[in-house]
C-alpha positions, 0 to 999 in steps of 0.5 A: 384366320378365324372370324369371330361369330359376333362379327357375323351377327350384324351381317346375318341380322341385316340379311334376315331383316331385308328378306323378311321385309322385302315386298311381296313378289307374286300376287300369291304373296300379296294375298298371303301378306293380307291374311288371305288364302293363296288359292283364291286365284288360279294356279300359274299367275305371273302377269299382275300389277298392284298399285302400292298407294291404293292396293288395287291389283290387276291380274291378267290370265292367258285365257278365261277359265273355270276352277272346280272343287266344292264350288265352281269359280269362273275367272275372266281374262282380267281380274281386279280388286282392292286388297286390304287385310282379310279382304278383297273389295270391288272385285271384278272378273270372278263369278261363282256358280250356284246350281245353274246360276252364275253370280259375280263375286263382289267382295271376299273377306275373312272376318275371323281367321280362327273361324276357318270360314271365308265369305263371298259377297255375291251382291244379294247374299254372302256365301260362306266356305271353308278356308281350307278349300282355298289353301292352294291355287287350283288348276283352271280349265279353259272352257269351250265358248262354242259348246252347249250350256255347261259348267265350263261356259263363260257366264257372260255368254249365257243366254236368257236369265241365267246370269243373276244380277242384284238389281234384277233380283230386287226388282222381282222380289 
């Protein structure tokens, strides 16, 4: 017995529709769904939650780590923020190193995807980077918290004035 092709069409359409409209299953899917590159977060994240009403997400890493490419990023144990299309607002748990200073990244946004640029708001200034830097999740290397000041030291453990906060810069300038 042969099943006519037209009788299979509704089943195929339903399968395609359900697959195309299923909720994102990973934090990387959520980033992609919101027009953001998946490499904003390190490789291998499986422990995350997202509130479907507010789009506030929480990511739990097994250990704080650093990811190095053209820029140096530090990820704490817990990372959270609010996702919207082309933006992560109220971000916590991510710092970006500039020279010897660590700046907390507050917001990340892609204003115009055709520009090929992504903006990191570190409080006092926006830093622009190529979107291509964040196409794939990067390996994240654990740092030695007992080591000397290095690119792998946790920003919150630095001594002195190495951590720059917005209110400190405004008070000085």
